[in-house]
DSSP file (Angstrom, degrees, kcal/mol; ACC not computed):
  #  RESIDUE AA STRUCTURE BP1 BP2  ACC     N-H-->O    O-->H-N    N-H-->O    O-->H-N    TCO  KAPPA ALPHA  PHI   PSI    X-CA   Y-CA   Z-CA
    1    1 A M              0   0    0      0, 0.0     2,-0.4     0, 0.0     0, 0.0   0.000 360.0 360.0 360.0 131.4   -8.6   28.9   -2.8
    2    2 A I        -     0   0    0      1,-0.0     3,-0.0     3,-0.0     0, 0.0  -0.763 360.0-127.8 -93.3 130.0   -8.4   28.6    1.0
    3    3 A A        -     0   0    0     -2,-0.4     2,-0.1     1,-0.1    -1,-0.0  -0.494  30.1-107.6 -74.3 146.7   -7.2   25.4    2.4
    4    4 A P        -     0   0    0      0, 0.0     2,-0.4     0, 0.0    -1,-0.1  -0.455  33.6-113.2 -72.5 146.1   -9.5   23.8    5.0
    5    5 A V        -     0   0    0     -2,-0.1     2,-1.1     1,-0.1     5,-0.1  -0.668  21.2-145.1 -80.7 128.6   -8.1   23.9    8.6
    6    6 A L        -     0   0    0     -2,-0.4    -1,-0.1     4,-0.1     0, 0.0  -0.751  19.2-170.1 -95.8  91.7   -7.3   20.5   10.0
    7    7 A T     >  -     0   0    0     -2,-1.1     4,-2.8     1,-0.1     5,-0.2  -0.328  37.7-106.5 -70.5 160.7   -8.2   20.7   13.7
    8    8 A P  H  > S+     0   0    0      0, 0.0     4,-2.5     0, 0.0     5,-0.2   0.885 122.4  51.6 -55.3 -37.1   -7.1   17.7   15.9
    9    9 A T  H  > S+     0   0    0      2,-0.2     4,-2.1     1,-0.2     5,-0.1   0.935 112.1  44.6 -68.1 -46.1  -10.6   16.5   16.0
   10   10 A R  H  > S+     0   0    0      2,-0.2     4,-2.5     1,-0.2    -1,-0.2   0.889 112.9  51.8 -63.2 -40.2  -11.1   16.6   12.3
   11   11 A L  H  X S+     0   0    0     -4,-2.8     4,-2.4     2,-0.2    -2,-0.2   0.906 110.0  49.1 -64.6 -42.8   -7.7   15.0   11.7
   12   12 A A  H  X S+     0   0    0     -4,-2.5     4,-2.1    -5,-0.2    -1,-0.2   0.896 110.6  50.4 -63.4 -39.4   -8.6   12.2   14.1
   13   13 A F  H  X S+     0   0    0     -4,-2.1     4,-2.3     2,-0.2    -2,-0.2   0.930 111.4  48.5 -65.1 -47.2  -11.9   11.7   12.3
   14   14 A L  H  X S+     0   0    0     -4,-2.5     4,-2.5     1,-0.2    -2,-0.2   0.882 110.9  50.9 -62.9 -39.5  -10.1   11.5    8.9
   15   15 A A  H  X S+     0   0    0     -4,-2.4     4,-2.2     2,-0.2    -1,-0.2   0.900 109.6  50.3 -66.8 -38.1   -7.6    9.0   10.3
   16   16 A A  H  X S+     0   0    0     -4,-2.1     4,-1.3     2,-0.2    -2,-0.2   0.888 110.6  49.3 -65.2 -39.5  -10.5    6.9   11.7
   17   17 A V  H  X S+     0   0    0     -4,-2.3     4,-2.7     2,-0.2     3,-0.3   0.920 111.3  48.7 -63.5 -43.4  -12.2    6.9    8.3
   18   18 A A  H  X S+     0   0    0     -4,-2.5     4,-2.6     1,-0.2    -2,-0.2   0.894 108.3  55.3 -64.5 -37.3   -8.9    6.0    6.5
   19   19 A A  H  < S+     0   0    0     -4,-2.2    -1,-0.2     1,-0.2    -2,-0.2   0.795 113.8  41.0 -65.1 -28.8   -8.5    3.1    9.1
   20   20 A V  H  X S+     0   0    0     -4,-1.3     4,-0.9    -3,-0.3    -2,-0.2   0.851 117.7  45.3 -85.4 -39.0  -11.9    1.8    8.2
   21   21 A V  H  X S+     0   0    0     -4,-2.7     4,-2.7     1,-0.2     5,-0.2   0.879 102.5  64.9 -75.3 -37.6  -11.7    2.3    4.4
   22   22 A A  H  X S+     0   0    0     -4,-2.6     4,-2.3    -5,-0.2     5,-0.2   0.911 104.2  42.3 -58.9 -49.5   -8.1    0.9    3.9
   23   23 A P  H  > S+     0   0    0      0, 0.0     4,-2.7     0, 0.0    -1,-0.2   0.867 114.3  52.8 -68.7 -31.1   -8.8   -2.8    4.9
   24   24 A F  H  X S+     0   0    0     -4,-0.9     4,-2.3     2,-0.2    -2,-0.2   0.933 111.6  45.9 -65.0 -42.2  -12.0   -2.8    3.0
   25   25 A A  H  X S+     0   0    0     -4,-2.7     4,-1.9     2,-0.2    -1,-0.2   0.885 113.4  49.1 -69.0 -37.7  -10.3   -1.6   -0.1
   26   26 A A  H  X S+     0   0    0     -4,-2.3     4,-2.6    -5,-0.2     5,-0.2   0.929 112.5  48.0 -67.5 -44.4   -7.4   -4.1    0.3
   27   27 A G  H  X S+     0   0    0     -4,-2.7     4,-2.3     1,-0.2    -2,-0.2   0.903 112.7  48.6 -62.6 -39.2   -9.9   -7.0    0.8
   28   28 A T  H  X S+     0   0    0     -4,-2.3     4,-2.3    -5,-0.2    -1,-0.2   0.868 110.7  51.5 -65.0 -36.9  -11.9   -5.9   -2.2
   29   29 A T  H  X S+     0   0    0     -4,-1.9     4,-2.9     2,-0.2     5,-0.2   0.929 109.7  48.4 -66.9 -46.9   -8.7   -5.7   -4.2
   30   30 A L  H  X S+     0   0    0     -4,-2.6     4,-2.6     1,-0.2    -2,-0.2   0.919 112.1  50.0 -61.3 -42.6   -7.6   -9.2   -3.2
   31   31 A G  H  X S+     0   0    0     -4,-2.3     4,-2.2    -5,-0.2    -1,-0.2   0.927 112.3  47.2 -61.5 -43.8  -11.0  -10.6   -4.1
   32   32 A A  H  X S+     0   0    0     -4,-2.3     4,-2.4     2,-0.2    -2,-0.2   0.906 112.5  48.8 -63.5 -41.4  -11.0   -8.9   -7.5
   33   33 A I  H  X S+     0   0    0     -4,-2.9     4,-2.3     1,-0.2    -1,-0.2   0.937 111.5  50.0 -66.0 -41.6   -7.5  -10.0   -8.3
   34   34 A R  H  < S+     0   0    0     -4,-2.6     4,-0.4    -5,-0.2    -1,-0.2   0.899 111.4  49.0 -58.6 -40.9   -8.4  -13.6   -7.3
   35   35 A F  H >< S+     0   0    0     -4,-2.2     3,-0.5     1,-0.2     4,-0.3   0.889 117.1  41.5 -64.4 -42.7  -11.5  -13.4   -9.5
   36   36 A L  H >X S+     0   0    0     -4,-2.4     4,-2.6     1,-0.2     3,-1.6   0.750  93.3  82.9 -77.5 -25.5   -9.4  -12.1  -12.5
   37   37 A S  T 3< S+     0   0    0     -4,-2.3    -1,-0.2     1,-0.3    -2,-0.1   0.704  84.5  59.5 -61.0 -18.4   -6.5  -14.4  -12.0
   38   38 A A  T <4 S+     0   0    0     -3,-0.5    -1,-0.3    -4,-0.4    -2,-0.1   0.831 120.5  24.4 -72.5 -31.9   -8.1  -17.3  -13.9
   39   39 A D  T <4 S+     0   0    0     -3,-1.6     2,-0.4    -4,-0.3    -2,-0.2   0.703 116.9  56.5-110.5 -21.8   -8.5  -15.2  -17.0
   40   40 A V  S  < S-     0   0    0     -4,-2.6    -1,-0.1     2,-0.0     5,-0.0  -0.909  80.9-113.6-117.7 139.9   -5.8  -12.5  -17.0
   41   41 A E     >  -     0   0    0     -2,-0.4     4,-2.3     1,-0.1     3,-0.4  -0.351  29.8-115.7 -64.4 147.5   -2.1  -12.8  -16.7
   42   42 A P  H  > S+     0   0    0      0, 0.0     4,-2.3     0, 0.0     5,-0.1   0.858 116.6  53.8 -54.3 -36.0   -0.5  -11.4  -13.5
   43   43 A L  H  > S+     0   0    0      2,-0.2     4,-2.6     1,-0.2     5,-0.2   0.888 108.3  50.2 -66.2 -39.0    1.4   -8.8  -15.5
   44   44 A G  H  > S+     0   0    0     -3,-0.4     4,-2.5     2,-0.2    -1,-0.2   0.928 110.9  47.6 -64.1 -45.3   -1.8   -7.7  -17.1
   45   45 A I  H  X S+     0   0    0     -4,-2.3     4,-2.6     1,-0.2    -2,-0.2   0.921 112.9  50.5 -61.8 -42.4   -3.6   -7.4  -13.7
   46   46 A T  H  X S+     0   0    0     -4,-2.3     4,-2.8    -5,-0.2     5,-0.3   0.940 110.8  47.7 -62.8 -49.2   -0.6   -5.4  -12.3
   47   47 A L  H  X S+     0   0    0     -4,-2.6     4,-2.2     1,-0.2    -1,-0.2   0.887 112.3  50.1 -61.8 -39.9   -0.5   -3.0  -15.3
   48   48 A I  H  X S+     0   0    0     -4,-2.5     4,-2.4     2,-0.2    -1,-0.2   0.944 113.0  45.4 -63.8 -46.2   -4.3   -2.4  -15.0
   49   49 A R  H  X S+     0   0    0     -4,-2.6     4,-2.2     1,-0.2    -2,-0.2   0.931 116.7  44.3 -64.1 -45.0   -4.1   -1.7  -11.3
   50   50 A L  H  X S+     0   0    0     -4,-2.8     4,-2.3     2,-0.2    -1,-0.2   0.826 112.0  53.5 -69.1 -31.6   -1.1    0.6  -11.6
   51   51 A G  H  X S+     0   0    0     -4,-2.2     4,-2.6    -5,-0.3    -2,-0.2   0.931 109.9  48.2 -66.7 -47.3   -2.6    2.3  -14.7
   52   52 A I  H  X S+     0   0    0     -4,-2.4     4,-1.6     1,-0.2    -2,-0.2   0.911 112.8  47.8 -55.4 -47.6   -5.7    3.1  -12.7
   53   53 A G  H  X S+     0   0    0     -4,-2.2     4,-2.8     1,-0.2     5,-0.3   0.901 112.8  48.3 -63.4 -42.5   -3.7    4.4   -9.8
   54   54 A A  H  X S+     0   0    0     -4,-2.3     4,-2.6     1,-0.2    -2,-0.2   0.881 108.2  54.1 -65.0 -40.5   -1.6    6.5  -12.0
   55   55 A A  H  < S+     0   0    0     -4,-2.6    -1,-0.2     1,-0.2    -2,-0.2   0.827 117.0  38.9 -66.9 -28.4   -4.6    8.0  -13.8
   56   56 A I  H  X S+     0   0    0     -4,-1.6     4,-0.7    -5,-0.2    -2,-0.2   0.906 123.9  36.2 -84.5 -42.1   -6.1    9.0  -10.5
   57   57 A L  H  X S+     0   0    0     -4,-2.8     4,-2.8     2,-0.2    -3,-0.2   0.833 104.2  66.5 -84.0 -34.5   -3.0   10.1   -8.7
   58   58 A L  H  X S+     0   0    0     -4,-2.6     4,-2.7    -5,-0.3     5,-0.2   0.912 101.5  48.6 -58.4 -47.0   -0.9   11.8  -11.5
   59   59 A P  H  > S+     0   0    0      0, 0.0     4,-1.6     0, 0.0    -1,-0.2   0.885 113.0  49.0 -61.4 -36.0   -3.4   14.7  -12.1
   60   60 A L  H  X S+     0   0    0     -4,-0.7     4,-2.9     2,-0.2     5,-0.2   0.913 111.4  49.8 -66.6 -40.9   -3.5   15.3   -8.3
   61   61 A A  H  X S+     0   0    0     -4,-2.8     4,-2.2     1,-0.2    -1,-0.2   0.930 109.7  50.7 -59.1 -46.7    0.3   15.3   -8.1
   62   62 A L  H  < S+     0   0    0     -4,-2.7    -1,-0.2     1,-0.2    -2,-0.2   0.808 116.1  41.0 -61.9 -32.6    0.5   17.7  -11.0
   63   63 A V  H  < S+     0   0    0     -4,-1.6    -2,-0.2    -5,-0.2    -1,-0.2   0.901 126.4  29.9 -81.4 -43.2   -1.9   20.1   -9.4
   64   64 A F  H  < S+     0   0    0     -4,-2.9    -2,-0.2    -5,-0.2    -3,-0.2   0.487  85.0 119.9-103.5  -2.7   -0.8   20.0   -5.8
   65   65 A A     <  -     0   0    0     -4,-2.2     3,-0.1    -5,-0.2    -4,-0.0  -0.368  43.2-164.0 -64.9 138.4    3.0   19.2   -6.0
   66   66 A R  S    S-     0   0    0      1,-0.4     2,-0.3    -2,-0.1    -1,-0.2   0.590  71.0 -18.8 -97.1 -10.4    5.2   21.8   -4.4
   67   67 A G        -     0   0    0      2,-0.0    -1,-0.4     0, 0.0     2,-0.3  -0.921  62.3-123.0 177.5 161.4    8.3   20.6   -6.2
   68   68 A W        -     0   0    0     -2,-0.3     6,-0.1    -3,-0.1     2,-0.1  -0.878  31.8-103.4-120.9 152.9    9.8   17.6   -7.9
   69   69 A L        -     0   0    0     -2,-0.3     2,-0.3     4,-0.1    -1,-0.0  -0.388  42.0-145.3 -67.2 148.9   12.9   15.6   -7.2
   70   70 A R    >   -     0   0    0     -2,-0.1     3,-1.1     4,-0.0     4,-0.4  -0.870  44.1 -19.8-120.7 153.5   15.7   16.4   -9.6
   71   71 A G  T >> S+     0   0    0     -2,-0.3     4,-1.2     1,-0.2     3,-0.7  -0.218 124.4   0.5  62.4-136.1   18.5   14.4  -11.2
   72   72 A R  H 3> S+     0   0    0      1,-0.3     4,-2.4     2,-0.2    -1,-0.2   0.816 127.0  62.1 -62.6 -35.2   19.6   11.1   -9.7
   73   73 A D  H <> S+     0   0    0     -3,-1.1     4,-2.3     1,-0.2    -1,-0.3   0.884 101.6  52.8 -59.5 -40.0   17.0   11.3   -6.9
   74   74 A F  H <> S+     0   0    0     -3,-0.7     4,-2.2    -4,-0.4    -1,-0.2   0.917 112.4  43.9 -63.9 -43.5   14.2   11.2   -9.4
   75   75 A W  H  X S+     0   0    0     -4,-1.2     4,-2.3     2,-0.2    -2,-0.2   0.839 111.6  53.0 -75.2 -33.0   15.5    8.1  -11.1
   76   76 A V  H  X S+     0   0    0     -4,-2.4     4,-2.8     2,-0.2    -1,-0.2   0.925 110.7  48.2 -62.7 -45.7   16.3    6.4   -7.8
   77   77 A L  H  X S+     0   0    0     -4,-2.3     4,-2.3     2,-0.2    -2,-0.2   0.906 111.0  50.4 -62.5 -42.5   12.7    7.0   -6.7
   78   78 A I  H  X S+     0   0    0     -4,-2.2     4,-2.4     2,-0.2    -1,-0.2   0.921 110.4  50.7 -62.9 -41.7   11.3    5.7  -10.1
   79   79 A G  H  X S+     0   0    0     -4,-2.3     4,-2.5     1,-0.2     5,-0.2   0.938 111.1  47.2 -60.8 -49.1   13.5    2.6   -9.6
   80   80 A F  H  X>S+     0   0    0     -4,-2.8     4,-3.0     1,-0.2     5,-0.5   0.880 110.5  53.7 -60.1 -38.6   12.2    1.9   -6.1
   81   81 A G  I  X>S+     0   0    0     -4,-2.3     4,-1.8    -5,-0.2     5,-1.8   0.912 109.4  47.0 -62.2 -42.5    8.7    2.4   -7.3
   82   82 A V  I  <>S+     0   0    0     -4,-2.4     5,-2.1     3,-0.2    -2,-0.2   0.930 120.3  38.6 -64.6 -44.5    9.1   -0.2  -10.1
   83   83 A V  I  <>S+     0   0    0     -4,-2.5     5,-0.8     3,-0.2    -2,-0.2   0.965 124.4  35.2 -73.5 -49.4   10.7   -2.7   -7.8
   84   84 A M  I  <5S+     0   0    0     -4,-3.0    -3,-0.2    -5,-0.2    -2,-0.2   0.842 133.0  24.0 -80.9 -31.1    8.7   -2.2   -4.6
   85   85 A I  I  X<S+     0   0    0     -4,-1.8     4,-2.2    -5,-0.5     5,-0.2   0.890 129.6  36.5 -95.1 -53.8    5.3   -1.4   -6.1
   86   86 A G  I  ><S+     0   0    0     -5,-1.8     4,-2.1     2,-0.2    -3,-0.2   0.952 122.6  41.7 -67.1 -48.1    5.3   -3.0   -9.6
   87   87 A F  I  ><S+     0   0    0     -5,-2.1     4,-1.9     2,-0.2    -1,-0.2   0.921 116.4  49.0 -67.4 -44.1    7.3   -6.2   -8.8
   88   88 A S  H  ><S+     0   0    0     -5,-0.8     4,-2.4     2,-0.2    -1,-0.2   0.896 112.4  48.1 -63.5 -41.9    5.5   -6.7   -5.4
   89   89 A Q  H  X S+     0   0    0     -4,-2.2     4,-2.9     1,-0.2    -1,-0.2   0.898 109.4  53.3 -67.2 -36.9    2.0   -6.3   -7.1
   90   90 A W  H  X S+     0   0    0     -4,-2.1     4,-2.2    -5,-0.2    -1,-0.2   0.908 109.9  48.3 -63.1 -41.1    3.0   -8.7   -9.9
   91   91 A L  H  X S+     0   0    0     -4,-1.9     4,-2.9     2,-0.2    -2,-0.2   0.906 112.0  49.3 -67.0 -40.1    4.0  -11.3   -7.3
   92   92 A V  H  X S+     0   0    0     -4,-2.4     4,-1.7     2,-0.2    -2,-0.2   0.949 111.8  48.6 -59.6 -47.8    0.7  -10.8   -5.4
   93   93 A S  H  < S+     0   0    0     -4,-2.9    -2,-0.2     1,-0.2    -1,-0.2   0.878 114.9  44.8 -59.1 -40.4   -1.3  -11.1   -8.6
   94   94 A G  H >< S+     0   0    0     -4,-2.2     3,-1.6    -5,-0.2     4,-0.3   0.913 111.3  52.7 -72.6 -41.1    0.6  -14.3   -9.6
   95   95 A S  H >< S+     0   0    0     -4,-2.9     3,-1.8     1,-0.3     4,-0.4   0.810  97.7  63.9 -69.3 -26.6    0.3  -15.9   -6.2
   96   96 A L  T 3< S+     0   0    0     -4,-1.7    -1,-0.3     1,-0.3    -2,-0.2   0.573  88.9  70.1 -76.7  -3.0   -3.4  -15.5   -5.9
   97   97 A A  T <  S+     0   0    0     -3,-1.6    -1,-0.3    -4,-0.2    -2,-0.2   0.674 105.5  42.6 -77.4 -15.7   -3.8  -17.9   -8.9
   98   98 A Y  S <  S+     0   0    0     -3,-1.8     2,-0.3    -4,-0.3    -2,-0.2   0.432 119.6  30.6-110.5  -2.0   -2.6  -20.5   -6.5
   99   99 A T  S    S-     0   0    0     -4,-0.4     2,-0.1    -3,-0.1     0, 0.0  -0.908  85.9 -85.8-145.9 172.6   -4.5  -19.7   -3.3
  100  100 A S     >  -     0   0    0     -2,-0.3     4,-1.9     1,-0.1     5,-0.1  -0.400  32.8-118.7 -81.3 162.9   -7.8  -18.2   -2.0
  101  101 A A  H  > S+     0   0    0      2,-0.2     4,-2.4     1,-0.2     5,-0.2   0.845 114.9  58.6 -66.0 -33.9   -8.3  -14.5   -1.5
  102  102 A A  H  > S+     0   0    0      2,-0.2     4,-2.0     1,-0.2    -1,-0.2   0.929 107.7  44.7 -62.6 -47.1   -9.0  -15.3    2.2
  103  103 A R  H  > S+     0   0    0      1,-0.2     4,-2.3     2,-0.2    -1,-0.2   0.867 112.4  52.6 -65.4 -35.8   -5.6  -16.8    2.6
  104  104 A G  H  X S+     0   0    0     -4,-1.9     4,-2.6     1,-0.2    -2,-0.2   0.881 108.4  50.9 -64.5 -37.2   -4.0  -14.0    0.7
  105  105 A G  H  X S+     0   0    0     -4,-2.4     4,-1.9     2,-0.2    -2,-0.2   0.876 107.7  51.6 -68.1 -38.0   -5.7  -11.6    3.0
  106  106 A I  H  X S+     0   0    0     -4,-2.0     4,-0.6     2,-0.2    -2,-0.2   0.928 112.4  47.0 -64.7 -43.6   -4.4  -13.3    6.1
  107  107 A I  H >< S+     0   0    0     -4,-2.3     3,-1.4     1,-0.2     4,-0.2   0.945 111.1  51.4 -60.0 -47.6   -0.9  -13.2    4.6
  108  108 A A  H >< S+     0   0    0     -4,-2.6     3,-1.3     1,-0.3    -1,-0.2   0.826 102.5  60.0 -62.0 -31.2   -1.3   -9.5    3.7
  109  109 A S  H 3< S+     0   0    0     -4,-1.9     4,-0.3     1,-0.3    -1,-0.3   0.652  98.2  59.2 -73.8 -11.7   -2.4   -8.7    7.2
  110  110 A T  T <X S+     0   0    0     -3,-1.4     4,-2.5    -4,-0.6    -1,-0.3   0.451  76.5  96.1 -90.7   0.2    0.9  -10.0    8.7
  111  111 A V  H <> S+     0   0    0     -3,-1.3     4,-2.7    -4,-0.2     5,-0.2   0.908  80.8  53.2 -63.4 -41.1    2.9   -7.4    6.7
  112  112 A P  H  > S+     0   0    0      0, 0.0     4,-2.3     0, 0.0    -1,-0.2   0.919 110.5  47.9 -57.3 -40.9    3.1   -4.9    9.6
  113  113 A F  H  > S+     0   0    0     -4,-0.3     4,-2.6     2,-0.2     5,-0.2   0.951 113.8  47.0 -60.6 -49.4    4.4   -7.7   11.9
  114  114 A M  H  X S+     0   0    0     -4,-2.5     4,-2.6     1,-0.2     5,-0.3   0.881 111.4  51.7 -63.9 -36.3    7.0   -8.7    9.2
  115  115 A T  H  X S+     0   0    0     -4,-2.7     4,-2.4    -5,-0.2    -1,-0.2   0.930 112.1  45.9 -66.8 -43.3    8.1   -5.1    8.7
  116  116 A L  H  X S+     0   0    0     -4,-2.3     4,-2.0    -5,-0.2    -2,-0.2   0.891 114.0  48.1 -66.7 -39.3    8.6   -4.5   12.3
  117  117 A A  H  X S+     0   0    0     -4,-2.6     4,-2.6    -5,-0.2    -2,-0.2   0.910 113.6  46.1 -67.4 -42.1   10.5   -7.8   12.8
  118  118 A V  H  X S+     0   0    0     -4,-2.6     4,-2.5    -5,-0.2     6,-0.2   0.929 113.6  48.8 -68.8 -41.5   12.8   -7.2    9.8
  119  119 A S  H  <>S+     0   0    0     -4,-2.4     5,-2.8    -5,-0.3     6,-1.5   0.880 113.8  46.8 -63.7 -36.7   13.5   -3.6   10.8
  120  120 A A  H ><5S+     0   0    0     -4,-2.0     3,-1.1     3,-0.2    -2,-0.2   0.921 111.9  50.8 -68.0 -45.5   14.2   -4.6   14.4
  121  121 A A  H 3<5S+     0   0    0     -4,-2.6    -2,-0.2     1,-0.3    -1,-0.2   0.875 113.5  45.3 -57.7 -41.1   16.5   -7.5   13.1
  122  122 A L  T 3<5S-     0   0    0     -4,-2.5    -1,-0.3    -5,-0.2    -2,-0.2   0.468 112.2-123.7 -82.6  -1.2   18.4   -5.0   10.9
  123  123 A R  T < 5S+     0   0    0     -3,-1.1    -3,-0.2     2,-0.2    -2,-0.1   0.771  78.1 123.8  62.2  29.4   18.5   -2.6   13.8
  124  124 A A  S   <S+     0   0    0     -5,-2.8     2,-0.3    -6,-0.2    -4,-0.2   0.742  78.1  29.6 -84.7 -25.0   16.8    0.1   11.6
  125  125 A E  S    S-     0   0    0     -6,-1.5     2,-0.6    -9,-0.1    -2,-0.2  -0.983  80.4-126.4-131.2 140.8   14.1    0.4   14.4
  126  126 A Q        -     0   0    0     -2,-0.3     2,-0.5    -3,-0.1     5,-0.1  -0.798  31.0-127.1 -83.9 124.6   14.3   -0.1   18.1
  127  127 A L        +     0   0    0     -2,-0.6     2,-0.3    -7,-0.1   -10,-0.0  -0.600  38.4 172.5 -76.9 121.8   11.6   -2.6   19.1
  128  128 A T     >  -     0   0    0     -2,-0.5     4,-2.5     1,-0.1     5,-0.2  -0.857  45.5-114.2-125.0 162.6    9.5   -1.1   21.8
  129  129 A W  H  > S+     0   0    0     -2,-0.3     4,-2.6     1,-0.2     5,-0.2   0.854 116.9  55.7 -64.0 -33.8    6.3   -2.2   23.6
  130  130 A L  H  > S+     0   0    0      2,-0.2     4,-2.5     1,-0.2    -1,-0.2   0.904 109.2  45.5 -65.4 -42.9    4.5    0.8   22.1
  131  131 A K  H  > S+     0   0    0      2,-0.2     4,-2.6     1,-0.2     5,-0.2   0.928 113.6  49.8 -66.7 -44.4    5.4   -0.2   18.5
  132  132 A A  H  X S+     0   0    0     -4,-2.5     4,-2.2     1,-0.2    -2,-0.2   0.922 112.4  47.6 -60.6 -42.2    4.5   -3.8   19.2
  133  133 A L  H  X S+     0   0    0     -4,-2.6     4,-2.7    -5,-0.2     5,-0.2   0.921 110.7  52.1 -67.6 -39.5    1.2   -2.7   20.6
  134  134 A G  H  X S+     0   0    0     -4,-2.5     4,-2.5     2,-0.2    -2,-0.2   0.912 110.9  46.8 -59.2 -45.2    0.5   -0.4   17.7
  135  135 A V  H  X S+     0   0    0     -4,-2.6     4,-1.6     2,-0.2    -1,-0.2   0.894 113.0  50.8 -63.6 -40.4    1.2   -3.1   15.1
  136  136 A S  H  X S+     0   0    0     -4,-2.2     4,-0.7    -5,-0.2    -2,-0.2   0.917 112.9  44.0 -63.4 -44.8   -1.1   -5.5   17.1
  137  137 A V  H >< S+     0   0    0     -4,-2.7     3,-0.8     1,-0.2    -2,-0.2   0.912 111.6  54.2 -68.3 -40.9   -3.9   -3.0   17.3
  138  138 A A  H 3< S+     0   0    0     -4,-2.5    -1,-0.2     1,-0.2    -2,-0.2   0.834 115.3  39.3 -65.2 -28.2   -3.5   -2.1   13.6
  139  139 A T  H 3<        0   0    0     -4,-1.6    -1,-0.2     1,-0.2    -2,-0.2   0.500 360.0 360.0 -99.8  -2.8   -3.8   -5.7   12.5
  140  140 A S    <<        0   0    0     -3,-0.8    -1,-0.2    -4,-0.7    -2,-0.1   0.484 360.0 360.0 -86.5 360.0   -6.5   -6.9   14.8
C-alpha cells in the first residue's frame, strides 16, 4: 500500500477541516453528556465515552503502530492516561449535572488560555505575543 503524499496545500486543508470539526464534536459531546447526566452516573458516561474511543482507536493503533513503549514507560503512560483522560472526563461528566451545556462549553473553550497561563507561570513555556495570538485565534 502506498501512503498518500501530504503536500503543504493538502496538509493545510486537512488542518482547516480538523479546526472546523473539533469544536463541533466537542460541543456535540457536551450536549450529549448534559442530556445523559440526568439518567446515567458520571462514571458510566465516562466508561462509555472511553470505551467507544478505545474501540475506534485501538484497531488503528494495532495496524499502524511502528513500535510500543516498553517497561516502565508503558506503565507511566497508562497512569497518565487514566489520570488525565479518565479522571478529567469523569469530572466533566459529573459537573455537567449541575450546569448547562452552554456554560460547560464556555469553560471548555478557556482551556487553551489556562494551559498557556499555567505553563508560563511554571516557566515551562515562554509567553510570547505569537503564542498569545495563536491561543486567542484558536478560541475565538
